[in-house]
N, C-alpha and C positions, 0 to 999 in steps of 0.2 A: 371666480378666478378660472374656472374651467372654460368660460367663454374665450378668454385671452389665449389659453393653451390651444384651443381649436382654431382660433383666428390665425395665430402665428404658424401653426402647422400647415394651414391652408396656404399661407403666403410662401412658406418654404417649399411646399409641394409644387406650387405654380412656378416659382423661380427655378426649381430643379428641372421641371419639364422644359422650361424655356431654354435651359442650358443645352439640351439635346437637340433643339431645333433652332440653331443659331441664326438661321436666315429668316426665321419667322418670329416676330416680336409679339405675337398674339397673346401668349400666356403671360408675358411680362405686363402687357397692358391690362389684362384682366386683374393681375395682382395690384397694379397701380390704382385701378378703378375701385377695387375692393377696399383698399386703404382709405381712399377719399370718402367712400360711402360710409364706412364704419366710423371714421372720425367726424364726418360732416353731419351724420344723423344721430349722434349721441344726444341723449336728453338727460338732464340732471346728473350728468357724469363729469366730474372735474370740480375741484373745490371752488373755482371762480365762476362756475356756470351761472348761478343766479345773479352774481354781480354784473356779468356781461348781459344777461337778460334785462336787468334793471337799466344798464346803460342804453340798451336798445330802445326801450319804451319811454325813456326820459331824455332822448337824444338832444332835445332843444335846450336842455340845461346842463349838458356835459361840459366838463373842464378838462377833458382828456386831450391827447394829441390831435392836431387839426385834421390829418388825413383819416384818422379813425372816426372822428366826429363827422367828417364829410361823407364817409362811406355809410354811416348810419342814417344820415339825412336822406341820401339817395335811395338806400334800401327800403326805408320806411315809405317811400313813394309807391313802391310795388307791393309791400306787404307789412302788416303790423306784427307778423309772427317772427320772433327773433331767430327761429330756426334757419331762416334764409341767411342770416349773418353767419351762424356757425358753419353752415355748409360751404358758403362761398369763401370764407376765411380758410377753412380746411383745404378746399380745392386749390386755392392759389398758393398756400403754404407748401403743400406737397409738390405742386407743379414747379415752383421756383427751385425747390431742393432738387428735383429730378433734372431740370435744365442745367443747374449748376454742376451736378455730378457728371452729366454727360460731357461737360466742357473740361472738367478736371481730370477725368480718368476713363479708361476703357473698361474698367471693372465695375460697370454700372450696377449689376444685380447684387454683387457682394456689398458694395458701398451703400446701396439703398436698404438692404437688409440690416446692416449695422445701424444705420440711421433709425430704423424702426425699433431696434432693440435697446437703444440707449434711452433710458427713461427721462433723462434731462433734456432730450431733444424731442422725439415724437410724442411721448406720453405727456410731456409738459404742455404741448400745444392744445391738449384738451382743457387746460385751465388758463394758462397765460397766453391768451389769443394774440394780443398786440405784439408781445415779444416773439411769438412763433412766426408771424408773418415778417417781422423786421429781421429776424435771424436768418430766414431763408433768403431774403433780398440781399442782405449784407454778405451772406455766403457767396452769392453770385457776384456781387460787386468786387469782392476781393480777388476773384479770378482775373478781372480786368486789371486790377492794381498789380498783382504779383506776376502774372504770366504774360499779359499783353502790354503792360505799361500804358494802357489806355485810360488816362486819368480823367478824361471827360466822362466816360461811361461810369467809372468808379464814383466820381463826384455826384452824378445824377442819381445813381442807385442808392448811394449812401444817404443822400438827402431824403429820398423817398422813405427809406428805412427809418431814418431819424424822425420823420413826421408821423410815423406809426408808433414809435417807441423812443422817447428821448434818450435813454441810457446808451443808445447806439453811439452817441458822440464820444462816450468814454472809450469804447472799443476802438473806434476809428482813430481817436487821438493817440492811444497807446501804440497802435501800429505805425502811425505816421511819425510820431516823436522818436520812437525807438527803432525806426526802420533800419539804421546801420547795424544795430545789435541783432535784429532778426535775421539779417543776411549772414552774420558771422558764424563760422563753424567752431563750436566749443568742444573742448575735450570732455571725455566722460567724467574725469575728475572735477572739472568746473561745474558740470551739471549736478553732480552729487553734492558739492559744497553748497550750491544754491538751494537744493532741496533741504539740506540740513538747516541752513539759515532760515528758510521759510517756516520750517516746523518749530524752530526755537522761537520765532516771532509769534507763532500761534500759541505756544506754551506760556508766553508772558502776557497773553490776552491783549495783543496789540489792537484788535478790533474794538474791544471795550474801552481801551485807553483813548483811541482816536475819537470814538463817538462821545466819550465823556467830555472831551474838549469842545464838542460842538455846542452851539447855543440855539435857542428858539426851536423851530420845528424839527431840526436835524437830530436833536437829542431824543426825540420820540423813537428813533430807530433802535435805541437801546432795548426796546421791547421786542425787537425782531431777532434777538440773539438766542439761539437754541443750541444746547450741547449736541455735538455730533458723535457718532460711533467712531472710536479709534480704529476699529476694523475697517471701516469704509475708507479712512484716510490711508491706511496701510495698503489696501488693495489698489487704490487709485495711484499711489506712488510706485508700487511694484509694476503696474501697467506701464507707466511712462518710463521707468527705468528699463523695462524690457525693450521698449522701442529704441531707447538710447543705445543699449548694448547691441542691438541688431541693426543699427542705423546704416552700417556700411553695406548692408544687403539691399536697401531700398532707397537710400538718399543718393540719387544719381545726378542731381542738378542743384543749382542755387535755389530753385523754386521748392524742391523737396525739402531742403534744409530749412527754408523759410517756414514751411508748414509745420515741420517738427518743432521749431522754436515757438510757434504760435500755440501748439498743443501744450508744450512745456509751460508756457506762461499761464495758460488756463489752469494747469495743475498747481502751479505756485500760488495762484489766487485762491484756490480752494484750500491749500495748506494754511495760508496766513489767515484767511477769513472763513474758516470752516464752519464756525457757529453763526455766521452772519448771512442770512438767506439772500438779501438783495445782491451781494457780491458773488455768491456761489451761482446764482442765476445768471449773472453777467458773464461768468466764466465760460458758459456754453457758447458764447459768440466766438470763443477760441477753441474750445474742445471739439466743436463740430468737425474740425479738420482731420480728426482721427479717422473719420469714415473714408477719407481719401488715402491716408497713410497705411492703415492696417491692410487693406487689400494689396497694396504695393509690396508689403512685407510677405504676405501669404503667397503671392504668385511670383516672388523672387526666387523661389526654389526651383531647381531644374526637375527634380524627381516629383512625379505626380503623387506618389505616396506621401511625401513631405508636405506638398501643397494641401492635400486632403486632410492630413493630420493637423496642420496649423489652422485650417478653415474650421474644423470641428472644435478645436480648442478655443478659438476666438468666439465661435457661436455659443459654445457652452459658457464662456466667461460673460458675454453680454446677456445671455438668457438668465444667468444667475443674478445679474444686476437687475434685470427687469422683474424677475420673480420677487426679489427682495423688496423692490419698490412697491409692488402690489401687496405684499405681506405687511409692510409698514403702513400702507394706506388702509388696509383692513383693520388695523389696530387704532386708527384715528376715529374720533367721534365726528359726526357730520351727516348731512342729508344728501350731499352731492359728491361722494367719494368716487374713486375710479372703479371700485368693486362694490356692488355688482355693476357691470356695464348695463346701461338702459338705452333703449332705442326710441327715437321719436315715433316710429311706426307702431310701437307697442307700449306707449306711455300710459295708456289707460289700463 
């Protein structure tokens, strides 16, 4: 765990230096490169590491998504070492996120740091490789949908993301079908009522009930229901409630309101299906937008002291989430956990 502490302190240090040299992006690009190298050269780190290694060496018999299979076929032409896959997927995942952040906001450094600190985003890319790349591509695609109304670019990027990870279609369908609701400005009371209803649905085990009605292969998902910490639910709801209470400070446009509602829906999904891992993973297609909203809130204050205070509070909040994820990981049995981090260069 000490490795991650040193790693993130280095990132924060580089981003802080970059802040004082606003016309020179050298230190930010060092931080960006460090992130790509650390994630791209991991070895036996991440609970799906060996599954993806197996996918790579048996690419001719894969039944995974077509673009993922095609990438493995092409990469195997150049090398039989699966590390090439891990590095390139890490590279493109991070680059797509960076490009998207630059389009969404001027607070690039803060947004990027928050992305790294949210375990369901960056840390998960160490394991769920296909969702990681699809998430970053769809994140960029929604910029064209929400801000530019460029539906052609949105459609092309969404299709690419879908061909890397089929569940993308669920996230895209929810956004398109409920588009009028996402644009709507809800009252604080309405948000609270929806949160209460979602928690009540969780308490009656709606996920188990719905899956119990499934037949055939879908019933097997009942084995993927795991009890979740009530503390985790409380914290995630307090976070989104905080955004709602402060929304007048940073919701300046229809687009900002749209992003707030997307993050809210991600929280509702976690509330209802908290014990059901496939849905909680899917929720991060929506929760990723907090990396755009939170900096807007932080820098909405006129006083530099208030900006600094809220920046520290949010970094502390996200750091606590990250630390808890690592502590939980350390308690799990397995040969490819996140802790300790292992590097390809020192695998022997």
